[in-house]
N, C-alpha and C positions, 0 to 999 in steps of 0.2 A: 456581653455574655459569652461569646465564643472563646475569648481569651481565657476566661475562667474554666470553661469546659475542657479546653485543651490542656490546661495546667493541672486540673484535678484537685481533690480536697487537700492533699498533703502540701502542695506548693502554695495554695491559697492560705492554708493554715500558717505556713511559714511567713507569708507576706503580712498576715494579721498579727505577727509577733509570737506565734506559737502559744497563744493563750486561748482557753475555751475550747469549744467543740463538743460534740455529742459522743459519748463512749458507751460501749456495751451493746451496740446493735449489729445485726448481721444482714447481709444482702441476700434476698431470696429470688430475685429475677435473674435471668441469664444474660441480660444485656451488660456489655462491658463499657458502655458510654457513661461518662460522668453526667450526673443529674445537676442541672442548674435551673432553678425555678423560684418563683415567689411562694412564700409560705401562706397557707390558710390553716389556722389553728383550731383545734378542738380539745376540750378536756371532758372526759367521760368517767363515769363510775366504773371501777374494775369489772370487766366481764360484760359490760353493757354497751351496745353500739347504736342506740337510738339517736344520740346527738351526731354521730358520724353520718347517718343517713340524711339528717337535716342539713348538715354541712355540705354533703355532696350536691345537694340542690342549690346551694348558695355560692359555692366556689366558682371562680372564673376559669375559663380555658387556660391551660398552661400552669395552673397552680399545682403545688404539691401539698397534699393533706398531711398535716402534722398532728398526731394524736397522742395526747398525754393520757395513757391508759392505766396508770398506777403500777407499772412494772408487772402486771398480772399475767401469768402464763397458764392459768387454769382454763380460760376460755378464749377462743380466737375472736378478735374484734372485727376482722374483715376476712373475706374469702373470695371465691370466684365471682359471686354475684355482685359484691361491692366493687370488685375490680372491673367487671364488665360495664357497670354503670358509670364508674369514673372515667373509663376510656371513652364511652359515648359522650360524656360531658367535656371531653378534651383535656382532662387533667394529665399531669406528668407522672404522678406516682404517689405512694404512701410512705410515710415515716411513722411507725407505730411503736410507742413505748408499751409494748404488750405483745400478744401472740397473734399470728395469722394462721390460716389453714388453706387447703387447696393449693399447696405449694407448686404442684405440677402445672397448674394453670398460670401461675405467675411466671413460670419458666417458658411460657409460650412465645410465639414469634412477635407479638405486639410489643413495641418499645414502651413499656410501662414499668417504672422502677418500684421496688418494694424493699424497704428496710424495716426490720422488726427485731424485737428482743428475743423472740423464739417462736415456736409453733405449738398448736394444740388442735386435736381433732374436734374438741367440744365447741359447740356453737354458743353465741352470746344471747343474753336477754335483750329485750327492747322495751325498757321501762323508763330509762333516764335515771337521774337527772344528768345534766351536762352543761357546758358552756362553749360558745362558739365565738371565735374571733378575739378572745382574751389572750394575754401572754401566758405561755406554758413553760414548764421546766422539764426537760428531757435529758437524761444522761449527763447532768451537770451543766447544761446549757439552757439559758432562757431564750425562747424563740417567740417572736411576735408576728402577727399577721402582716404580710407585706415584706418581711425580711427576705433577703436573698439567701437561698440554701444551695450549698455545693456539696454533693455527696457521691461517693464511689466506694469501691471495695476497701479503701483505706480508712474511711470514716466520713464524718459529716461536720461541716463548719457553716456558720451563717453570720450575716452582718446586716446592719440597717441599710435599706435601699438607698438612702440619701448618700451613702458612701460608695456607691457603685463605681463612679468614675475614679475616685481616689484609689479604691482597692484594685481596680483593673490596672491602673498605672503601676501600683506596687507589685502586682503579680507579673506584669510585663518586665519590670526591672529584675525581679527574681529569676524569671526564665532566662533573661539575657546573662545574668551572673552565672547561672548553672550551665549555660552553654559554654561559657568561658572555662569553667571548672572542668567540664567534660573534655574540652579540647586539650587542656593540660594533662588530665588523667591519661589520655590516649598516648602521651609521650612515654609513659612508664617511668618517669624520673622519680628517684627515691625521695626527693624533697619537693613538695608541692606548695606553691606560693599561697594558695587559697586556705591552707591549713597551717602554714609555717608559723604564724604568730602563736597559735595554741600549742603546737609542738615545742617551740622554743621555750614557752612558759613552763610547760611540763618538765622539760629537761633541766631548767633552772631549779625547779622545786625538788626534783629527785637527785640532782647532782650528776646527771649523765649527759 
C-alpha cells in the first residue's frame, strides 16, 4: 500500500493503462497525503443519508466510505457529525457523489479524507431507501466493496483487491521509469530518448 501512497493517483492511473477513474470530484480536507484504502460502498436516494448512517456502523476500520448519491448538490449527505463518527470508527475518509457541508471541520487537523462533488448548507433527510455493499457507479467508474481506492488532489482510481500485488509491481516499474526520465530531463538536452520515438513520428508526419 505504501508504494501506491507514495506514487499517487496519477501514477497509479498510468500503471493501470490510463483507463477509468472517477471524474468530477473535489477534495475538501486539507490533508495532502494520498488516500489508499479499501472501499465500503453505499447507494442512497438523492438528499437522504439514512443508509450512510447504517453503513458507518458496519464498515471496518481503515475503510473509505464510497457514496453514490445521485450527483445531487441540493442537500449535503455528510457533515461534521458524520465525519466525527467515522473518525471514531477508525475510517479513512469519504468519497461522496453528492454534496457535503461543514467544510471547515473537514479541514481540521485530523487525517480524514473527504472527496465530494460539491457543497450545500442544506441538511439531508433520513428516510431511505438505500443499498449497502453493492457495486456503485461514481463519475464514470464502477466501485465495489473491497476495491482498493487511491485518491488525491489529482483524482481517484480503483482496482480489485486481488490485483494488489500486480498493480504494486506495475506502479514500482512506472516510478523507476519516471526516475530515469527525470534524470535525463535534468540534462537539458534538446532531444530526449524517452519521447524521441513520438517526436520522430510527428516529424515524419509533418515533414520537418
